[in-house]
C-alpha positions as CSV (number, residue, x, y, z in Angstrom):
1,M,-8.8,17.7,1.6
2,G,-11.8,16.2,2.9
3,A,-15.3,17.1,1.9
4,N,-14.8,20.6,3.1
5,G,-14.1,23.6,0.8
6,L,-12.0,25.8,2.9
7,N,-12.7,29.5,2.3
8,Q,-9.4,31.3,1.9
9,S,-10.5,34.9,1.6
10,M,-11.8,37.5,4.1
11,S,-11.8,41.2,3.5
12,R,-9.2,43.1,5.5
13,K,-12.0,45.3,7.0
14,Q,-14.0,42.1,8.0
15,F,-10.8,40.6,9.4
16,V,-9.9,43.7,11.4
17,M,-13.4,43.9,12.7
18,L,-13.4,40.4,13.7
19,G,-10.0,40.7,15.3
20,G,-11.2,43.8,17.3
21,A,-14.2,41.8,18.6
22,V,-12.0,38.8,19.7
23,L,-9.3,41.1,21.2
24,A,-12.0,42.9,23.2
25,G,-13.1,39.6,24.7
26,L,-9.6,38.6,25.5
27,G,-9.0,41.8,27.2
28,L,-11.7,40.8,29.7
29,S,-10.0,37.3,29.8
30,A,-6.8,39.1,30.7
31,C,-8.5,41.0,33.5
32,G,-9.5,37.6,34.9
33,G,-5.9,36.6,35.1
34,S,-5.4,34.1,32.3
35,G,-4.4,36.6,29.7
36,S,-3.2,35.7,26.3
37,S,0.1,33.9,26.0
38,T,3.1,35.1,24.1
39,S,4.4,32.7,21.4
40,S,7.1,31.4,23.8
41,S,4.5,30.1,26.1
42,T,3.5,27.6,23.4
43,T,6.8,26.2,23.3
44,S,7.1,25.1,27.0
45,S,7.4,21.8,28.2
46,T,4.2,19.6,27.9
47,T,5.2,17.5,30.9
48,A,3.2,19.2,33.6
49,A,-0.3,18.3,33.8
50,A,-2.6,20.5,31.7
51,T,-5.4,22.3,33.6
52,G,-7.0,23.9,30.5
53,T,-9.5,22.5,27.9
54,V,-9.4,21.9,24.3
55,Y,-11.8,23.1,21.6
56,Y,-11.0,21.6,18.2
57,L,-13.0,22.9,15.1
58,N,-12.7,20.0,12.9
59,F,-12.4,20.6,9.1
60,K,-13.4,17.1,7.9
61,P,-17.0,16.1,8.3
62,E,-16.2,12.6,7.1
63,A,-14.1,12.1,10.2
64,D,-16.3,13.6,12.7
65,E,-17.3,10.4,14.5
66,Q,-13.7,9.2,14.9
67,W,-12.6,12.7,16.3
68,Q,-15.7,12.6,18.8
69,A,-14.4,9.2,19.9
70,L,-10.8,10.1,20.1
71,A,-11.8,13.2,22.3
72,K,-13.7,11.0,24.6
73,T,-10.9,8.6,25.1
74,Y,-8.4,11.3,25.8
75,T,-10.8,12.9,28.3
76,D,-11.5,9.5,29.9
77,Q,-7.7,9.1,30.3
78,T,-6.7,12.5,31.5
79,G,-9.6,14.3,32.6
80,V,-9.0,17.2,30.2
81,E,-12.2,18.2,28.5
82,V,-11.9,18.0,24.7
83,K,-14.7,19.6,22.6
84,V,-14.8,18.7,19.0
85,V,-17.1,20.8,16.6
86,T,-17.2,19.9,12.9
87,A,-18.2,22.4,10.4
88,A,-20.5,21.4,7.7
89,S,-19.2,20.6,4.0
90,G,-18.1,23.9,2.5
91,T,-18.7,26.0,5.5
92,Y,-15.4,26.0,7.4
93,E,-14.3,29.5,7.1
94,E,-17.6,30.8,7.8
95,K,-17.9,28.5,10.8
96,L,-14.3,29.6,12.0
97,K,-15.0,33.2,11.7
98,S,-18.2,32.7,13.7
99,E,-16.5,30.6,16.5
100,M,-13.4,32.8,16.9
101,S,-15.6,35.8,17.6
102,K,-17.0,34.1,20.7
103,S,-15.4,34.1,24.1
104,S,-14.9,30.4,24.1
105,A,-13.2,30.4,20.7
106,P,-11.5,27.2,19.2
107,T,-8.1,26.4,20.7
108,L,-7.2,24.3,17.7
109,F,-8.2,25.1,14.2
110,Q,-7.2,24.6,10.6
111,V,-6.0,26.5,7.6
112,S,-5.7,25.3,4.1
113,G,-2.3,26.7,3.2
114,Y,-0.5,30.1,2.8
115,V,-3.5,31.7,1.2
116,G,-5.8,30.7,4.1
117,L,-3.2,31.4,6.8
118,E,-3.1,35.0,5.6
119,N,-6.4,35.5,7.2
120,W,-5.5,34.0,10.6
121,K,-1.7,34.2,11.1
122,E,-2.2,36.7,13.9
123,Y,-4.0,33.9,15.7
124,C,-1.5,31.4,15.3
125,A,0.9,30.4,18.1
126,D,4.4,29.7,17.2
127,L,4.6,25.9,17.1
128,S,8.3,25.6,16.6
129,G,9.9,23.6,19.3
130,T,6.8,22.1,20.4
131,D,6.5,18.3,20.9
132,I,4.1,18.0,18.0
133,Y,6.6,19.9,15.8
134,N,9.4,17.7,17.0
135,Q,7.2,14.5,16.0
136,L,7.3,15.7,12.3
137,T,9.1,13.4,9.9
138,D,9.4,16.1,7.4
139,T,9.6,19.8,8.7
140,N,8.9,21.1,5.2
141,L,5.2,20.1,6.0
142,V,4.7,23.4,8.0
143,L,3.6,26.9,7.2
144,K,6.1,29.5,8.6
145,E,7.2,33.0,8.5
146,D,10.9,33.2,9.1
147,S,11.4,31.1,12.2
148,K,7.8,31.2,13.4
149,V,6.0,28.1,12.7
150,D,2.3,29.0,12.2
151,A,0.7,25.7,11.1
152,I,1.6,22.0,11.0
153,G,0.5,19.7,8.2
154,Y,-1.0,16.6,9.7
155,V,-2.2,14.6,6.8
156,E,-1.3,13.9,3.4
157,E,-4.0,13.1,1.1
158,Y,-4.5,12.0,-2.6
159,F,-7.3,12.4,-5.1
160,G,-8.1,11.0,-8.5
161,I,-10.5,9.0,-10.5
162,I,-11.6,6.0,-8.3
163,Y,-13.0,3.1,-10.5
164,N,-14.8,-0.1,-10.0
165,K,-12.6,-3.0,-11.3
166,T,-15.4,-5.5,-11.6
167,L,-17.4,-3.1,-13.8
168,L,-14.4,-2.0,-15.9
169,T,-13.6,-5.8,-16.5
170,K,-17.1,-6.5,-17.3
171,A,-16.7,-3.7,-20.1
172,G,-13.8,-5.5,-21.5
173,Y,-11.1,-3.1,-20.2
174,S,-8.4,-2.7,-17.5
175,E,-6.5,0.1,-15.9
176,S,-3.7,-0.5,-18.3
177,D,-5.9,0.7,-21.1
178,I,-6.1,3.9,-19.7
179,T,-3.1,6.0,-19.7
180,S,-4.1,9.4,-21.2
181,F,-7.3,11.5,-21.6
182,A,-7.7,10.0,-25.1
183,T,-7.9,6.5,-23.8
184,L,-10.0,7.5,-20.7
185,K,-12.5,9.2,-23.1
186,K,-12.5,6.2,-25.5
187,V,-13.3,3.9,-22.6
188,C,-15.9,6.1,-21.2
189,D,-17.6,6.8,-24.5
190,D,-17.8,3.1,-25.1
191,I,-19.3,2.2,-21.6
192,Q,-21.8,5.1,-22.0
193,A,-22.9,3.8,-25.3
194,R,-23.3,0.3,-23.8
195,K,-24.7,1.3,-20.4
196,D,-27.8,-0.8,-20.7
197,E,-25.8,-3.9,-21.8
198,L,-23.5,-3.4,-18.9
199,G,-26.1,-2.6,-16.3
200,V,-25.1,0.9,-15.3
201,K,-26.4,4.2,-15.6
202,G,-23.3,5.8,-16.9
203,A,-19.6,5.7,-17.1
204,F,-19.3,8.6,-14.4
205,T,-21.1,9.3,-11.3
206,S,-23.1,12.4,-11.4
207,A,-20.9,15.7,-11.3
208,G,-23.1,17.2,-8.6
209,M,-22.9,21.0,-8.3
210,D,-24.6,21.1,-5.1
211,S,-22.3,22.8,-2.4
212,S,-21.7,19.3,-0.9
213,S,-20.1,18.2,-4.3
214,S,-19.1,21.2,-6.4
215,W,-15.6,21.4,-4.7
216,R,-14.6,18.3,-6.6
217,Y,-14.6,20.2,-9.6
218,T,-13.9,23.9,-8.6
219,N,-10.9,22.8,-6.5
220,H,-9.8,19.3,-7.3
221,L,-10.5,19.1,-11.1
222,A,-9.3,22.8,-11.4
223,D,-6.1,21.6,-9.8
224,I,-4.7,19.8,-13.0
225,P,-4.9,22.8,-15.4
226,L,-3.5,25.1,-12.6
227,Y,-0.7,22.6,-11.9
228,Y,0.4,22.4,-15.5
229,E,0.3,26.2,-15.9
230,F,2.2,26.9,-12.8
231,K,4.7,24.3,-13.8
232,E,5.1,25.7,-17.2
233,D,5.4,29.2,-15.9
234,N,7.5,28.3,-12.9
235,V,5.3,30.1,-10.4
236,T,3.5,28.9,-7.2
237,N,1.1,31.6,-6.3
238,P,0.7,34.1,-9.2
239,D,-1.5,37.1,-9.0
240,S,-3.1,36.3,-12.4
241,I,-3.5,33.3,-14.6
242,K,-3.7,32.7,-18.2
243,G,-5.8,29.8,-18.4
244,T,-3.3,28.0,-20.6
245,Y,-4.9,24.7,-20.0
246,L,-8.6,25.8,-19.7
247,P,-9.5,24.0,-22.9
248,N,-8.2,20.8,-21.2
249,Y,-10.4,21.5,-18.2
250,K,-13.4,21.8,-20.5
251,D,-12.7,18.5,-22.2
252,I,-12.6,16.6,-18.9
253,F,-15.7,18.4,-17.5
254,D,-17.5,17.7,-20.7
255,L,-16.5,14.0,-20.2
256,Y,-17.8,14.0,-16.7
257,I,-21.2,15.4,-17.6
258,T,-21.8,13.8,-20.8
259,D,-20.8,10.1,-20.0
260,S,-22.8,10.2,-16.7
261,T,-25.7,8.7,-14.9
262,C,-27.8,11.8,-15.2
263,D,-28.8,14.5,-17.5
264,K,-26.5,17.5,-17.4
265,A,-29.6,19.9,-16.5
266,S,-30.0,18.1,-13.3
267,L,-26.6,18.7,-11.9
268,S,-27.3,21.8,-9.9
269,A,-29.3,19.6,-7.4
270,K,-27.1,16.5,-7.3
271,T,-25.1,16.2,-4.1
272,A,-22.0,14.2,-2.9
273,D,-24.1,11.5,-1.5
274,D,-25.7,11.1,-4.8
275,A,-22.4,10.4,-6.5
276,T,-21.3,8.2,-3.7
277,S,-24.4,6.1,-3.7
278,E,-24.3,5.6,-7.5
279,F,-20.7,4.4,-7.2
280,V,-21.4,2.1,-4.3
281,N,-24.6,0.6,-5.8
282,G,-22.7,-0.2,-9.1
283,E,-24.5,2.4,-11.2
284,A,-21.4,4.0,-12.5
285,V,-17.6,2.8,-13.3
286,F,-15.8,6.1,-12.4
287,Y,-16.0,8.4,-9.5
288,Q,-13.7,11.4,-8.9
289,N,-12.9,11.8,-5.2
290,G,-10.0,11.2,-2.7
291,T,-8.5,9.0,-0.3
292,W,-10.9,10.4,2.4
293,A,-13.8,8.7,0.6
294,Y,-12.6,5.1,1.6
295,D,-15.1,4.9,4.4
296,D,-18.0,5.8,2.0
297,I,-17.1,3.2,-0.6
298,K,-15.5,0.3,1.4
299,A,-18.7,-1.5,1.3
300,L,-17.7,-2.6,-2.2
301,G,-14.7,-4.5,-1.0
302,D,-11.1,-3.4,-1.0
303,D,-10.2,-5.6,-4.1
304,T,-13.2,-4.0,-6.2
305,F,-11.7,-0.5,-6.6
306,G,-8.6,1.2,-8.0
307,L,-7.4,4.8,-8.5
308,L,-6.4,6.5,-11.7
309,P,-4.6,9.9,-12.4
310,I,-7.1,12.5,-13.6
311,Y,-5.8,13.0,-17.4
312,I,-6.8,16.2,-19.1
313,G,-4.8,15.8,-22.4
314,V,-1.5,17.3,-21.7
315,T,1.5,16.1,-23.6
316,G,3.6,13.5,-21.6
317,E,0.6,12.8,-19.3
318,E,1.2,9.1,-19.4
319,K,4.0,9.8,-16.7
320,Q,1.4,11.8,-14.5
321,G,0.7,10.4,-11.1
322,I,-2.1,10.9,-8.5
323,C,-2.7,14.4,-7.0
324,A,-0.8,14.4,-3.7
325,G,-0.8,17.0,-1.0
326,T,-2.6,18.6,1.9
327,E,-4.7,21.5,2.9
328,N,-5.0,20.4,6.4
329,Y,-2.8,22.3,8.6
330,W,-3.2,22.5,12.4
331,C,-3.0,26.0,14.2
332,V,-3.2,26.5,17.9
333,N,-5.0,29.8,18.9
334,T,-2.5,32.2,20.4
335,E,-5.2,34.2,21.9
336,A,-6.4,31.2,24.0
337,S,-5.3,31.1,27.8
338,E,-1.8,29.7,28.5
339,D,-3.6,26.7,30.1
340,D,-5.8,25.9,27.1
341,Q,-2.9,26.4,24.7
342,K,-1.0,23.8,26.9
343,A,-3.8,21.4,27.1
344,T,-4.3,21.8,23.2
345,L,-0.6,21.0,22.5
346,D,-0.8,18.1,24.8
347,F,-3.7,16.6,23.2
348,M,-2.2,17.0,19.8
349,N,1.0,15.3,20.8
350,W,-1.1,12.5,22.3
351,V,-3.1,12.2,19.1
352,V,0.1,11.6,17.1
353,T,2.0,9.4,19.5
354,S,-0.3,7.3,21.5
355,D,-1.8,4.0,20.4
356,E,-5.2,5.1,20.4
357,G,-4.4,8.3,18.5
358,T,-2.1,6.8,15.9
359,K,-4.5,3.8,15.4
360,S,-7.5,6.1,14.9
361,L,-5.5,8.3,12.6
362,A,-4.4,5.5,10.3
363,D,-7.2,2.7,10.6
364,D,-10.3,4.8,11.5
365,M,-9.7,8.0,9.5
366,G,-7.3,6.4,7.0
367,F,-4.9,9.3,7.1
368,N,-1.4,9.1,5.9
369,C,0.4,11.2,8.7
370,P,3.8,12.7,8.7
371,F,4.7,11.9,12.2
372,K,7.4,9.7,13.8
373,S,5.1,7.3,15.6
374,A,2.4,7.3,12.7
375,K,1.0,4.0,11.7
376,A,1.0,3.0,8.1
377,A,-2.5,3.9,6.7
378,S,-4.7,1.0,6.2
379,N,-6.7,2.9,3.7
380,P,-6.3,1.0,0.5
381,L,-6.6,4.0,-1.5
382,V,-3.7,5.6,0.0
383,K,-1.6,2.5,-0.7
384,I,-2.9,2.5,-4.4
385,A,-1.8,6.1,-4.7
386,N,1.5,5.6,-3.1
387,T,2.2,2.7,-5.5
388,V,1.1,4.6,-8.5
389,N,3.3,7.7,-7.5
390,S,6.3,5.6,-6.8
391,S,6.7,5.3,-10.6
392,K,5.2,8.3,-11.8
393,T,5.1,12.1,-11.1
394,P,2.6,13.2,-8.4
395,V,0.6,16.2,-9.2
396,S,0.9,18.7,-6.4
397,W,-2.0,20.7,-5.1
398,A,-2.0,24.0,-7.0
399,F,-5.5,24.7,-6.1
400,S,-4.6,25.5,-2.6
401,V,-3.6,29.0,-3.8
402,Q,-6.9,29.8,-5.5
403,P,-8.1,33.3,-4.4
404,G,-10.9,32.0,-2.0
405,D,-14.4,30.9,-1.5
406,E,-16.1,33.6,-3.6
407,Y,-13.8,32.7,-6.5
408,R,-14.8,29.0,-6.2
409,K,-18.6,29.8,-5.7
410,T,-18.6,31.9,-8.8
411,L,-16.7,29.2,-10.8
412,A,-19.2,26.7,-9.5
413,N,-22.0,28.7,-10.7
414,A,-20.5,29.0,-14.1
415,L,-19.9,25.4,-14.4
416,T,-23.6,24.8,-13.4
417,A,-24.9,27.2,-15.9
418,Y,-22.6,25.8,-18.6
419,A,-23.8,22.2,-17.9
420,A,-27.5,23.5,-18.0
421,G,-26.8,24.9,-21.4
422,G,-24.8,28.2,-20.9
423,T,-21.6,29.2,-22.5
424,W,-18.1,28.2,-21.7
425,D,-17.1,31.8,-22.0
426,D,-18.6,32.5,-18.6
427,V,-16.5,29.7,-17.0
428,K,-13.5,31.4,-18.7
429,V,-14.3,34.6,-17.0
430,A,-14.6,32.9,-13.5
431,F,-11.6,30.8,-14.0
432,V,-9.1,33.3,-15.4
433,D,-10.4,36.9,-15.0
434,D,-11.9,36.4,-11.5
435,W,-8.6,35.1,-10.3
436,A,-6.8,38.4,-10.9
437,T,-9.8,40.3,-9.6
438,E,-10.1,38.3,-6.4
439,K,-6.3,38.5,-5.8
440,A,-6.2,42.1,-6.3
441,A,-9.0,42.7,-4.1
442,S,-7.4,40.7,-1.4
443,A,-4.1,42.4,-1.8
444,S,-5.6,45.9,-1.4
445,A,-8.0,45.1,1.3
């Protein structure tokens, strides 16, 4: 995912108004001679020199520096201007709407999955047959309608509970002692009770509900109960949910906020940086996050941390692996000029095939990429996740079909209020009832 919660919902009226504004701008562009291309234009050969420019609206704040460097390298080599703008954490959809309303809109942007694609599919060029498409090692990693490929997944990511091996050993435990929610809770409760003796502030880092951090609980932690409910009901994107595993969601959230470095009432102001700092400084043993967090914690040393599945107390969870998936899909703006679309496709292909691009993706960004020329990710968290999942069942990213940002914001508010002394009933309303409400509103808009 990265540290950016992607809004997946926009009212149909807002979308139409936005679309109208953009199309009006494009009409002026067409008068100037460039015009908007048809989907077939995007499948043309990328062998001729591109004369357009690239504007990439990056979803991942933690990789901004690396994308800026990669863009500069490409410009130095080809003379093609590449502009990278990175949305702040939790603001991507808002930023995308804003940027797409401008005459110089992004030529390359991102959606999180089919729910996110719904808002932008009219702006997605057909990527079937393009060089970047042909580089895929698994063509299932695309979003498509019939034969039209709207988006291409470019990175597979993993999340779970990162832990400090040194501190866990100091407490008298090892990873093999934690194979379920019951055993996780037993270890955490013991560490919390002995925190002064062990020199930590808590078992878990702060479960910050500031917007820079709340996505770890509204998106990622919520993934586990959703995954099991969807699996049990044999659905992938339901209009309503039952909250079958909501009690399990409560159990793991209670553990996070009770066996913690801070008081529950202070969580509303706690940030993602707070949690990272607590983990890196050895103030907590456990830290829920994903493979994208490697750069933030690598100062501990690669041999110091491990990665556990997020157990919530489901029968048979001893066989459960690390959460694995993607909400990182590239789309090329079909409303960009033909030259800009071609320049964008050329840049994308260079990123996934060149030495500079593949090295940056694997070594600098730590990505596990599904392309033929991709380097194996050097990110040790990716390696650990792959090792764990080789013998266990990975948990897919069910959260990617959550109704949208309003749903997540309401859920975050309910969790924050609960942590501060409110009732779980409000979380139930936000988690279960609002799902159907938001889905219905989206369908009727």
